[in-house]
N, C-alpha and C positions, 0 to 999 in steps of 0.2 A: 800727735796720737800715740798712746803708750801700748795698746794692745786691742785686738778684736778676738773675743772668745768665741770660737765657732761650734761649741757643742755644750750646752747648758740645758738641764732638765726640770721644767716646772711639772710638779705633780698635780694630778687632779685630786682634791681632797675627798670628793664622794660624787656620786652619779647626780646627787642632787645640785652640785654646782653646774652641771650642764643642763639642766631641766629648762631653766628660762630660755635656753637657745634651741630647744626642741620644738617642733610644731606640736599642735594640739593632740594630733593622734598618738605621736610617741611619747608625749607626756602622760597621756592616759596609759599607754601600754607598760611604761615604767612602773605606775602603781598597779596595775592588773596583774601584771606577770610578777611582781616584787623584785624587780631588778635593782640591784644595789651596787654593782661594779662589773667592769669589762677589763680588769687589770690583766697583764700578762705575766706568765710564770717566768719569762726571761729575767725579770727583775723582782724576785720576791722580797717583800717589804722589809723582813727582818734579817736578810743576808748581809753580812758585812760590807760585801762589795756595792750593794744597793744605795748605801748611805754611809758616810763617814761619821763616827760618833759625835764629833763637835758640830756637825751639821744637822743633827736630828731635832726637829722641832715638832710641836703639836699643831694642828691634829695630824699632819703629814709633812715630811721634811720637803721643803722648797714649794710648799702649796700656797704660801702667801707670797706677794711681791717683795716685802721687806726681808723675808727668809732668804731669798735669792739674790737680790740686788747688793745687799751689805756685803756678803762674802765675794761675790763675783766683781763687783766694781771697786768697793772700797779696800778690801783686804787684798784681793789678788790684783787689782789695778788694771782692769779692762776699761776701755771706753765705750765699747758696744759689745753685744753679746747675741748670739743666735739661739733661739728657743727651739728645742727639738722634743716636744712631748712625745712620751712612750706610754700610751694608754690603751693598748690592745685592740684598736680598731680593726686591725688586720685580721684579728681573731675571729670576727663575726662572720658567720656563714650566710646569714640573710642579707641579701643585696640591698634591700629597702632599709633594714636597720642600719647597716653599715654606712650607707651614705648619710642617712639622718644624723648618725652619731659623729661622723667625720666633720659634718657641716657645723654641728653644736660645738665641737671641740675647737675648730678654727675659729668660729666666732668668739668662743670663750677667750681664747688666746688673745684675739684682736681687742676685745672690749676690756678685760680684766687685767690685761699685761700690756700690751702695746700701747694703748691709749694712756697708760698711766705712767710710763716712763719712755721718753724718746729715745732712750740708749737701746732699747730692745728691738730685735729683728725676730723673724720666726720662718719655720718650715710649715708648708702645707702637707697635712696629713690627708692621705687619700685611701680609699678601699680599693683594694687591687682585684677583687672578685668580679667587679664589673668595670671595664676599661672605660666605657662611654661615660658612666657616672664619674669615674674619677678624672676624666678630662673635663668634664662640666665644673668639677669642683676646683681644678686648676684655674679654668677661666674665670670663675667667679672670684676667686681670692687674688689672681693676679692683678686685678684692678687696684689692689692695695700694695704699694710699692714696698711696705715693709714685711711682705713676705718675699724671702730671696731663694727659696728651696723647695723641693718636693721630696718628701720623706718616704723611704722604703725601709722594710727590715731586711737583713741580709738571707734570710731563710723565709721565703714566702712560698706560694703556691707551685711556681714554676720557676725554671731558670730565668735570669733576668733579661737574656738576649732575645727571647722568643718574639716573633713578629707581631703577635697579638698585643704586646705591650707597646709598641712603637709609637701610637697615638700620643700615649703619655710622654715619651721623649720628644716627639714633634711639638707638643704644647709647651714642654718645658724650654726648649731651644727657642721658640717663637717668642716667648716672654722673658727670655734672657734669665731663666731659673736654672740653678744647678740641681742636679740629682744626687741627694744624700742617702747613702746606704748605711743604716745603723746596725750594730750588733742586736740581735734579737731574733725571735722565730715567731712564725703564725701557728706552729705546732700542727700543721696540716700534714706535715711529712716528718719522719724522724730527723733529729739534729745530727745525727752520723750517718755515714754511707752503709753502716752495718745495723741499723736499727735504733731502737731507743735506749739511752744510757739509763744508768741507775741513780746517778748522783748529780747535783747541781754543779759540782767540780767539773765533771765530764761535759755538761751542757755548755757551761762558759768557755772552756778550753777549746771546745770543737766548734766554736763560732768562726775559728779561722777558716775551716772548711766551707762554710757559707760564703764567706768574702771570695776565696779562691775560686769557687764555683761561680758566682756572679760575676766576676770579672771576665773569667774565661768564656762564659756564655755570652757577655756582651761583645767581647772581641771576635770570637768566631763566627757568632751569627751576623756580624757587621753593624752593629749599631753605630760604632764610631765612623764607619766609612759613610753611612747614610746620614748622620747627624754630626757634621764636621765641626761645629762650635759647641757641642755639649761638652758640659763638665760634670764629673762624678766625684763626690768626696766621700771616702770611707771613714765613718766615725766609730771611734772605739773598736777599731779593728786590729790594732797593734801594726807593727812595720817588719819586725824581724823575720817574719816567714816570707816576705816579699821577694827577696833576692834569689834564693834557691828555687821557689815556685816558678818565678819568671825565667830564670835560666831553662828550667825544664820544658816550660811552654815553648819559648824561643827554639830550643833543639828539635822538638818535635814539629813545630810549625814548618821548620826548613825541610823536613822530610815528607811532611803530609799537607803542604799548602795548596796542592792541586785540588784538594777537597774543597778550600775556601778562597777562591781566587780574588774575591773581594778584599780579603786581608792582605793588603800590598805592603804593608810595614811589618817590621819585626813586632810582636807582641809588646816587649818592654819598651819600644819607642813609641807605640800608641799609649801605654800606661804613662809613659813621662809626659805627654802631650795632653793627655785628657783626665787623668785620675790624680786626685790629692788625698792626704792621709792626715788625720788629727794626731797629734804628738801625746795624748794620753788616752790609754797606757802605750808608752814607747815599747814595751816588753823587751827590753835590752838591758845589758849589765851597766852599771854606773861608770865603768871604765871609759874615759874619752877616747882612747885609742880604739877601743873594739867599736864604739859608735862612729867614729870617724871612718873606719874601714866599711862598716854597714852602709853608711851614707854615701861612700865612694861608690858603691856597688850601683847606686841609682843614677850616678854621674848627673844629679840635678839637684840643685838647693831650691827648686820652685815646688816641691812635691809635699811639703809639710806646712800644716796649718797649727796655729796656736789653739789650745782648747784645754779647758779646765776638766770638763766631764762632771761637772758639779751636778748633784751632790754625790756622785759615785765615788767610791774609796779607791783612787788610783795613786795617790801620794799624800804625803804628810806635809804640814807647813802651809804656808801661803803663796808658794811659787810654782805653778803647773810646769814651768820649763824644766825638764830634765837636766840636771847638772852636768851630764855628759856632753850636751850640745854646746858647740863652741859659741862663745859670747858675740863673735863677729856675725853670726847668722841669727841672733835673736830679733832684731828689728824686722828683718826679712820675714821671718816665720810669724812674727806677731802681728806685722801690718801688711808689709807689701804683698805677701802671698795670699792673705785672705782678700785683699782689695781686687787682685788680679783674678781670684777664683770667682768670687760672688760679684758678677757685673752690677747687679741692682743695687748691691750695697754700696759700690764704689761711687755710683751716680749720686746716692743720697748723701755720702759722705762729703764729696768734693762740691 
């Protein structure tokens, strides 16, 4: 096996594509209400970061199977790829509408993508406004072994460690699904701790705050103490912020751990054990010595997963592997780490 691409994004070409997978009531509501999209402002269509110029196709980039599989499998050399659809399901406030559209999106992925190419796997998209409905959707989709992950946005309604979300983590652990946290916001809270930014540049850069807050919440609330087999994958998160942030969290945990007696390990040790990071964007210089120092801070070669982030524009050329990562680690990052992280994926491959 050459590589497993852990972060690939199919685009929904229009709401009409999901209509065949909606029940009769919601098909009528789409017409009566004049609904045409539920896209997220986290990835505005014409932003250069949203799609690389040479990957732009009509009607939408990566909205057809051949638009995605050609670059991912033929040009970049992956043998398997995990689809992470980013379609604004988490933005819908109406709980009934949110679960209806989530089911339609998951069924669309299964029928239009997974059924047509055996090299594809996918994440389960859930509405987080109603945990009971989210768990029902996990249970429904988990029967299909091609679903290998449950997908969250890093900036949702509440911090990700909150107890009312735990049934989702329990269902994921029960079915050997990872929890994927992807860059993006439900825009129900500001994307910065100081309020709403003015520019997309601020929004995208500040996504690191969302990942930091999500991981801190999951650690301090005791998610990993409760769900000891749970794996979390941070997608499109970058990695250069992690050493300094985790050093700070370790430092204050030592002085304040009486508050959280269930956190029996240092936070960085918990992250090493439970959390993985996609390599695009690496958000580090191309100097191999600097990247080597960065990775030495983690004291682990297990934490990084190969990913192209297709069709987002994170790199040029046909090799998503950052040039500063040592060649000796390539196979581990491309194959061994993904297989160890996604248990359902490993069973299918082997």
